[in-house]
Backbone as XML, in Angstrom:
<?xml version="1.0"?>
<chain id="A" units="angstrom">
  <residue number="1" name="MET">
    <atom name="N" x="-12.662" y="13.582" z="7.360"/>
    <atom name="CA" x="-12.542" y="12.228" z="6.581"/>
    <atom name="C" x="-11.179" y="11.747" z="6.685"/>
  </residue>
  <residue number="2" name="ALA">
    <atom name="N" x="-10.907" y="10.377" z="7.104"/>
    <atom name="CA" x="-9.721" y="9.865" z="7.301"/>
    <atom name="C" x="-8.983" y="9.504" z="5.950"/>
  </residue>
  <residue number="3" name="TYR">
    <atom name="N" x="-7.850" y="9.410" z="5.886"/>
    <atom name="CA" x="-7.136" y="8.938" z="4.705"/>
    <atom name="C" x="-6.132" y="7.786" z="5.310"/>
  </residue>
  <residue number="4" name="TYR">
    <atom name="N" x="-5.784" y="6.968" z="4.355"/>
    <atom name="CA" x="-5.011" y="5.775" z="4.709"/>
    <atom name="C" x="-3.862" y="5.515" z="3.850"/>
  </residue>
  <residue number="5" name="VAL">
    <atom name="N" x="-2.785" y="5.201" z="4.141"/>
    <atom name="CA" x="-1.666" y="4.652" z="3.519"/>
    <atom name="C" x="-1.732" y="3.124" z="3.598"/>
  </residue>
  <residue number="6" name="TYR">
    <atom name="N" x="-1.589" y="2.450" z="2.489"/>
    <atom name="CA" x="-1.771" y="1.056" z="2.574"/>
    <atom name="C" x="-0.394" y="0.521" z="1.796"/>
  </residue>
  <residue number="7" name="ILE">
    <atom name="N" x="-0.123" y="-0.847" z="2.316"/>
    <atom name="CA" x="0.877" y="-1.716" z="1.539"/>
    <atom name="C" x="0.327" y="-2.959" z="1.243"/>
  </residue>
  <residue number="8" name="LEU">
    <atom name="N" x="0.477" y="-3.387" z="-0.114"/>
    <atom name="CA" x="-0.135" y="-4.663" z="-0.744"/>
    <atom name="C" x="1.014" y="-5.494" z="-0.886"/>
  </residue>
  <residue number="9" name="ARG">
    <atom name="N" x="0.971" y="-6.731" z="-0.698"/>
    <atom name="CA" x="1.898" y="-7.698" z="-1.300"/>
    <atom name="C" x="1.243" y="-8.570" z="-2.291"/>
  </residue>
  <residue number="10" name="SER">
    <atom name="N" x="1.822" y="-8.733" z="-3.508"/>
    <atom name="CA" x="1.334" y="-9.602" z="-4.545"/>
    <atom name="C" x="1.561" y="-11.027" z="-4.192"/>
  </residue>
  <residue number="11" name="LYS">
    <atom name="N" x="0.510" y="-11.715" z="-4.098"/>
    <atom name="CA" x="0.566" y="-13.320" z="-3.867"/>
    <atom name="C" x="1.367" y="-13.986" z="-5.113"/>
  </residue>
  <residue number="12" name="LYS">
    <atom name="N" x="1.390" y="-13.353" z="-6.251"/>
    <atom name="CA" x="2.061" y="-13.907" z="-7.381"/>
    <atom name="C" x="3.576" y="-13.779" z="-7.489"/>
  </residue>
  <residue number="13" name="ASP">
    <atom name="N" x="3.986" y="-12.479" z="-7.139"/>
    <atom name="CA" x="5.444" y="-12.434" z="-7.057"/>
    <atom name="C" x="6.024" y="-11.813" z="-5.850"/>
  </residue>
  <residue number="14" name="ASN">
    <atom name="N" x="5.351" y="-11.753" z="-4.842"/>
    <atom name="CA" x="5.844" y="-11.298" z="-3.463"/>
    <atom name="C" x="6.380" y="-9.817" z="-3.447"/>
  </residue>
  <residue number="15" name="LYS">
    <atom name="N" x="6.024" y="-9.264" z="-4.431"/>
    <atom name="CA" x="6.497" y="-7.783" z="-4.520"/>
    <atom name="C" x="5.464" y="-6.878" z="-3.845"/>
  </residue>
  <residue number="16" name="TYR">
    <atom name="N" x="5.904" y="-5.670" z="-3.434"/>
    <atom name="CA" x="4.999" y="-4.610" z="-2.639"/>
    <atom name="C" x="4.358" y="-3.671" z="-3.622"/>
  </residue>
  <residue number="17" name="TYR">
    <atom name="N" x="3.278" y="-3.114" z="-3.144"/>
    <atom name="CA" x="2.767" y="-1.955" z="-3.730"/>
    <atom name="C" x="2.400" y="-0.909" z="-2.594"/>
  </residue>
  <residue number="18" name="ILE">
    <atom name="N" x="2.632" y="0.344" z="-2.636"/>
    <atom name="CA" x="2.400" y="1.142" z="-1.655"/>
    <atom name="C" x="1.514" y="2.264" z="-2.247"/>
  </residue>
  <residue number="19" name="GLY">
    <atom name="N" x="0.313" y="2.706" z="-1.629"/>
    <atom name="CA" x="-0.486" y="3.547" z="-2.006"/>
    <atom name="C" x="-1.243" y="4.280" z="-0.963"/>
  </residue>
  <residue number="20" name="SER">
    <atom name="N" x="-2.148" y="5.262" z="-1.352"/>
    <atom name="CA" x="-2.959" y="5.937" z="-0.248"/>
    <atom name="C" x="-4.484" y="6.112" z="-0.940"/>
  </residue>
  <residue number="21" name="THR">
    <atom name="N" x="-5.389" y="6.181" z="0.038"/>
    <atom name="CA" x="-6.747" y="6.243" z="-0.346"/>
    <atom name="C" x="-7.636" y="6.570" z="0.865"/>
  </residue>
  <residue number="22" name="SER">
    <atom name="N" x="-8.946" y="6.964" z="0.546"/>
    <atom name="CA" x="-9.906" y="7.198" z="1.592"/>
    <atom name="C" x="-10.651" y="5.888" z="1.940"/>
  </residue>
  <residue number="23" name="ASP">
    <atom name="N" x="-10.570" y="4.902" z="1.065"/>
    <atom name="CA" x="-11.144" y="3.628" z="1.225"/>
    <atom name="C" x="-10.411" y="2.442" z="0.924"/>
  </residue>
  <residue number="24" name="VAL">
    <atom name="N" x="-9.577" y="2.014" z="1.858"/>
    <atom name="CA" x="-8.798" y="0.931" z="1.642"/>
    <atom name="C" x="-9.386" y="-0.463" z="1.111"/>
  </residue>
  <residue number="25" name="HIS">
    <atom name="N" x="-10.499" y="-0.896" z="1.535"/>
    <atom name="CA" x="-10.967" y="-2.055" z="0.967"/>
    <atom name="C" x="-11.416" y="-1.995" z="-0.450"/>
  </residue>
  <residue number="26" name="ALA">
    <atom name="N" x="-12.123" y="-0.830" z="-0.694"/>
    <atom name="CA" x="-12.643" y="-0.667" z="-2.068"/>
    <atom name="C" x="-11.170" y="-0.614" z="-2.882"/>
  </residue>
  <residue number="27" name="ARG">
    <atom name="N" x="-10.189" y="-0.044" z="-2.579"/>
    <atom name="CA" x="-8.780" y="-0.015" z="-3.331"/>
    <atom name="C" x="-8.325" y="-1.274" z="-3.528"/>
  </residue>
  <residue number="28" name="LEU">
    <atom name="N" x="-8.377" y="-2.130" z="-2.468"/>
    <atom name="CA" x="-7.858" y="-3.540" z="-2.514"/>
    <atom name="C" x="-8.693" y="-4.178" z="-3.646"/>
  </residue>
  <residue number="29" name="ASN">
    <atom name="N" x="-9.934" y="-4.047" z="-3.567"/>
    <atom name="CA" x="-10.718" y="-4.756" z="-4.654"/>
    <atom name="C" x="-10.622" y="-4.295" z="-5.906"/>
  </residue>
  <residue number="30" name="PHE">
    <atom name="N" x="-10.260" y="-3.125" z="-6.192"/>
    <atom name="CA" x="-9.928" y="-2.368" z="-7.478"/>
    <atom name="C" x="-8.666" y="-3.074" z="-7.955"/>
  </residue>
  <residue number="31" name="HIS">
    <atom name="N" x="-7.704" y="-3.249" z="-7.040"/>
    <atom name="CA" x="-6.433" y="-3.696" z="-7.502"/>
    <atom name="C" x="-6.524" y="-5.294" z="-7.847"/>
  </residue>
  <residue number="32" name="ASN">
    <atom name="N" x="-7.352" y="-6.159" z="-7.036"/>
    <atom name="CA" x="-7.435" y="-7.467" z="-7.204"/>
    <atom name="C" x="-8.409" y="-7.779" z="-8.423"/>
  </residue>
  <residue number="33" name="ALA">
    <atom name="N" x="-9.353" y="-6.752" z="-8.960"/>
    <atom name="CA" x="-10.069" y="-6.914" z="-10.023"/>
    <atom name="C" x="-9.214" y="-6.796" z="-11.313"/>
  </residue>
  <residue number="34" name="GLY">
    <atom name="N" x="-8.002" y="-6.287" z="-11.205"/>
    <atom name="CA" x="-7.239" y="-5.904" z="-12.322"/>
    <atom name="C" x="-7.445" y="-4.782" z="-12.958"/>
  </residue>
  <residue number="35" name="LEU">
    <atom name="N" x="-8.078" y="-3.874" z="-12.393"/>
    <atom name="CA" x="-8.511" y="-2.500" z="-12.887"/>
    <atom name="C" x="-7.256" y="-1.538" z="-12.892"/>
  </residue>
  <residue number="36" name="GLN">
    <atom name="N" x="-6.262" y="-1.793" z="-12.105"/>
    <atom name="CA" x="-5.198" y="-0.799" z="-11.868"/>
    <atom name="C" x="-4.047" y="-1.317" z="-12.827"/>
  </residue>
  <residue number="37" name="ARG">
    <atom name="N" x="-3.902" y="-0.497" z="-13.708"/>
    <atom name="CA" x="-2.859" y="-0.849" z="-14.922"/>
    <atom name="C" x="-1.463" y="-1.101" z="-14.610"/>
  </residue>
  <residue number="38" name="SER">
    <atom name="N" x="-1.054" y="-0.403" z="-13.460"/>
    <atom name="CA" x="0.365" y="-0.840" z="-13.014"/>
    <atom name="C" x="0.464" y="-2.157" z="-12.245"/>
  </residue>
  <residue number="39" name="THR">
    <atom name="N" x="-0.690" y="-2.731" z="-11.771"/>
    <atom name="CA" x="-0.635" y="-3.989" z="-10.883"/>
    <atom name="C" x="-1.490" y="-4.970" z="-11.503"/>
  </residue>
  <residue number="40" name="LYS">
    <atom name="N" x="-2.077" y="-4.893" z="-12.620"/>
    <atom name="CA" x="-3.045" y="-5.993" z="-12.889"/>
    <atom name="C" x="-2.179" y="-7.210" z="-13.296"/>
  </residue>
  <residue number="41" name="SER">
    <atom name="N" x="-1.029" y="-7.217" z="-13.615"/>
    <atom name="CA" x="-0.470" y="-8.508" z="-14.099"/>
    <atom name="C" x="0.121" y="-9.257" z="-12.775"/>
  </residue>
  <residue number="42" name="ARG">
    <atom name="N" x="-0.174" y="-8.583" z="-11.553"/>
    <atom name="CA" x="0.455" y="-9.029" z="-10.221"/>
    <atom name="C" x="-0.619" y="-9.535" z="-9.236"/>
  </residue>
  <residue number="43" name="VAL">
    <atom name="N" x="-1.920" y="-9.570" z="-9.667"/>
    <atom name="CA" x="-2.863" y="-9.956" z="-8.766"/>
    <atom name="C" x="-2.893" y="-11.498" z="-8.593"/>
  </residue>
  <residue number="44" name="PRO">
    <atom name="N" x="-3.146" y="-11.904" z="-7.465"/>
    <atom name="CA" x="-3.921" y="-11.136" z="-6.346"/>
    <atom name="C" x="-3.018" y="-10.499" z="-5.363"/>
  </residue>
  <residue number="45" name="PHE">
    <atom name="N" x="-3.540" y="-9.636" z="-4.551"/>
    <atom name="CA" x="-2.829" y="-8.879" z="-3.576"/>
    <atom name="C" x="-3.585" y="-9.048" z="-2.123"/>
  </residue>
  <residue number="46" name="GLU">
    <atom name="N" x="-2.596" y="-9.076" z="-1.091"/>
    <atom name="CA" x="-3.252" y="-9.157" z="0.227"/>
    <atom name="C" x="-2.636" y="-7.719" z="0.891"/>
  </residue>
  <residue number="47" name="LEU">
    <atom name="N" x="-3.341" y="-7.298" z="1.813"/>
    <atom name="CA" x="-3.196" y="-6.175" z="2.731"/>
    <atom name="C" x="-1.891" y="-6.609" z="3.658"/>
  </residue>
  <residue number="48" name="VAL">
    <atom name="N" x="-0.934" y="-5.786" z="3.795"/>
    <atom name="CA" x="0.132" y="-5.957" z="4.755"/>
    <atom name="C" x="0.216" y="-5.034" z="5.770"/>
  </residue>
  <residue number="49" name="LEU">
    <atom name="N" x="-0.252" y="-3.627" z="5.443"/>
    <atom name="CA" x="-0.128" y="-2.702" z="6.383"/>
    <atom name="C" x="-1.341" y="-1.561" z="6.084"/>
  </residue>
  <residue number="50" name="ILE">
    <atom name="N" x="-1.882" y="-1.009" z="7.063"/>
    <atom name="CA" x="-2.857" y="0.231" z="6.957"/>
    <atom name="C" x="-2.509" y="1.248" z="8.076"/>
  </residue>
  <residue number="51" name="GLU">
    <atom name="N" x="-2.193" y="2.342" z="7.677"/>
    <atom name="CA" x="-2.039" y="3.502" z="8.574"/>
    <atom name="C" x="-3.017" y="4.653" z="8.193"/>
  </residue>
  <residue number="52" name="GLU">
    <atom name="N" x="-3.785" y="5.000" z="9.428"/>
    <atom name="CA" x="-4.762" y="6.129" z="9.183"/>
    <atom name="C" x="-4.135" y="7.538" z="9.403"/>
  </residue>
  <residue number="53" name="TRP">
    <atom name="N" x="-4.481" y="8.455" z="8.589"/>
    <atom name="CA" x="-4.077" y="9.839" z="8.798"/>
    <atom name="C" x="-5.280" y="10.706" z="8.706"/>
  </residue>
  <residue number="54" name="ASP">
    <atom name="N" x="-5.096" y="11.846" z="9.404"/>
    <atom name="CA" x="-6.068" y="12.805" z="9.331"/>
    <atom name="C" x="-6.506" y="13.556" z="8.096"/>
  </residue>
  <residue number="55" name="THR">
    <atom name="N" x="-5.544" y="13.815" z="7.273"/>
    <atom name="CA" x="-5.520" y="14.636" z="6.223"/>
    <atom name="C" x="-4.962" y="13.815" z="4.947"/>
  </residue>
  <residue number="56" name="LYS">
    <atom name="N" x="-5.282" y="14.321" z="3.708"/>
    <atom name="CA" x="-4.820" y="13.663" z="2.540"/>
    <atom name="C" x="-3.296" y="13.972" z="2.458"/>
  </residue>
  <residue number="57" name="GLU">
    <atom name="N" x="-3.032" y="15.354" z="2.639"/>
    <atom name="CA" x="-1.510" y="15.536" z="2.783"/>
    <atom name="C" x="-0.698" y="14.793" z="3.462"/>
  </residue>
  <residue number="58" name="GLU">
    <atom name="N" x="-1.101" y="14.502" z="4.751"/>
    <atom name="CA" x="-0.357" y="13.603" z="5.704"/>
    <atom name="C" x="-0.050" y="12.297" z="5.263"/>
  </residue>
  <residue number="59" name="ALA">
    <atom name="N" x="-1.325" y="11.661" z="4.504"/>
    <atom name="CA" x="-1.169" y="10.368" z="3.940"/>
    <atom name="C" x="-0.232" y="10.401" z="2.798"/>
  </residue>
  <residue number="60" name="LEU">
    <atom name="N" x="-0.156" y="11.405" z="1.961"/>
    <atom name="CA" x="0.540" y="11.465" z="0.737"/>
    <atom name="C" x="2.145" y="11.606" z="1.116"/>
  </residue>
  <residue number="61" name="LYS">
    <atom name="N" x="2.400" y="12.490" z="2.137"/>
    <atom name="CA" x="3.690" y="12.559" z="2.803"/>
    <atom name="C" x="4.243" y="11.245" z="3.220"/>
  </residue>
  <residue number="62" name="ARG">
    <atom name="N" x="3.457" y="10.485" z="3.934"/>
    <atom name="CA" x="3.863" y="9.272" z="4.614"/>
    <atom name="C" x="4.117" y="8.177" z="3.320"/>
  </residue>
  <residue number="63" name="GLU">
    <atom name="N" x="3.209" y="8.202" z="2.452"/>
    <atom name="CA" x="3.347" y="7.337" z="1.206"/>
    <atom name="C" x="4.645" y="7.527" z="0.565"/>
  </residue>
  <residue number="64" name="LYS">
    <atom name="N" x="4.975" y="8.666" z="0.373"/>
    <atom name="CA" x="6.244" y="9.035" z="-0.273"/>
    <atom name="C" x="7.503" y="8.684" z="0.509"/>
  </residue>
  <residue number="65" name="GLN">
    <atom name="N" x="7.346" y="8.754" z="1.995"/>
    <atom name="CA" x="8.343" y="8.426" z="2.828"/>
    <atom name="C" x="8.624" y="6.819" z="2.661"/>
  </residue>
  <residue number="66" name="ILE">
    <atom name="N" x="7.470" y="6.061" z="2.832"/>
    <atom name="CA" x="7.525" y="4.594" z="2.702"/>
    <atom name="C" x="8.020" y="4.070" z="1.347"/>
  </residue>
  <residue number="67" name="LYS">
    <atom name="N" x="7.653" y="4.822" z="0.235"/>
    <atom name="CA" x="8.145" y="4.511" z="-1.015"/>
    <atom name="C" x="9.768" y="4.705" z="-1.073"/>
  </residue>
  <residue number="68" name="ASN">
    <atom name="N" x="10.203" y="5.782" z="-0.405"/>
    <atom name="CA" x="11.645" y="5.968" z="-0.354"/>
    <atom name="C" x="12.425" y="4.880" z="0.502"/>
  </residue>
  <residue number="69" name="TRP">
    <atom name="N" x="11.714" y="4.249" z="1.205"/>
    <atom name="CA" x="12.314" y="3.348" z="2.178"/>
    <atom name="C" x="12.279" y="1.890" z="1.244"/>
  </residue>
  <residue number="70" name="LYS">
    <atom name="N" x="11.454" y="1.681" z="0.358"/>
    <atom name="CA" x="11.396" y="0.375" z="-0.221"/>
    <atom name="C" x="12.649" y="-0.351" z="-0.457"/>
  </residue>
  <residue number="71" name="GLY">
    <atom name="N" x="12.586" y="-1.468" z="-0.078"/>
    <atom name="CA" x="13.777" y="-2.416" z="-0.361"/>
    <atom name="C" x="15.049" y="-2.237" z="0.843"/>
  </residue>
  <residue number="72" name="GLY">
    <atom name="N" x="14.690" y="-1.318" z="1.678"/>
    <atom name="CA" x="15.730" y="-1.086" z="2.791"/>
    <atom name="C" x="15.341" y="-1.680" z="4.008"/>
  </residue>
  <residue number="73" name="GLU">
    <atom name="N" x="16.103" y="-1.575" z="5.246"/>
    <atom name="CA" x="15.964" y="-2.051" z="6.496"/>
    <atom name="C" x="14.693" y="-1.434" z="7.195"/>
  </residue>
  <residue number="74" name="ALA">
    <atom name="N" x="14.565" y="-0.170" z="6.876"/>
    <atom name="CA" x="13.231" y="0.608" z="7.503"/>
    <atom name="C" x="11.866" y="0.031" z="6.996"/>
  </residue>
  <residue number="75" name="PHE">
    <atom name="N" x="11.933" y="-0.194" z="5.521"/>
    <atom name="CA" x="10.721" y="-0.871" z="4.985"/>
    <atom name="C" x="10.515" y="-2.154" z="5.577"/>
  </residue>
  <residue number="76" name="ARG">
    <atom name="N" x="11.590" y="-3.043" z="5.683"/>
    <atom name="CA" x="11.466" y="-4.390" z="6.106"/>
    <atom name="C" x="10.804" y="-4.480" z="7.546"/>
  </residue>
  <residue number="77" name="LYS">
    <atom name="N" x="11.368" y="-3.551" z="8.516"/>
    <atom name="CA" x="10.819" y="-3.520" z="9.831"/>
    <atom name="C" x="9.388" y="-2.957" z="9.883"/>
  </residue>
  <residue number="78" name="LEU">
    <atom name="N" x="9.080" y="-2.039" z="8.974"/>
    <atom name="CA" x="7.672" y="-1.578" z="8.872"/>
    <atom name="C" x="6.698" y="-2.762" z="8.544"/>
  </residue>
  <residue number="79" name="ILE">
    <atom name="N" x="7.080" y="-3.527" z="7.530"/>
    <atom name="CA" x="6.068" y="-4.518" z="7.098"/>
    <atom name="C" x="6.058" y="-5.654" z="8.167"/>
  </residue>
  <residue number="80" name="GLU">
    <atom name="N" x="7.279" y="-5.985" z="8.795"/>
    <atom name="CA" x="7.267" y="-6.979" z="9.966"/>
    <atom name="C" x="6.581" y="-6.541" z="11.287"/>
  </residue>
  <residue number="81" name="GLY">
    <atom name="N" x="6.382" y="-5.279" z="11.224"/>
    <atom name="CA" x="5.756" y="-4.643" z="12.613"/>
    <atom name="C" x="6.745" y="-4.504" z="13.600"/>
  </residue>
  <residue number="82" name="LYS">
    <atom name="N" x="7.988" y="-4.331" z="13.469"/>
    <atom name="CA" x="9.012" y="-4.059" z="14.479"/>
    <atom name="C" x="9.344" y="-2.790" z="14.568"/>
  </residue>
</chain>
């Protein structure tokens, strides 16, 4: 089973949310339905990036790495595709 790291951008405040899941589209729908407590005030969201990983452990490691980059040059390059 594949696991994914995803980045969402809030269309309301242009801030980003980084997460991991086994079903990105279901997770996006969950966020946009306002069911995620930490993001419900920032809906709607759009997908900015999806990365596929072979294991949950790899995806969680990558999610943590990206969260550490948030706000920096490496994060900007990642979301801009550079």
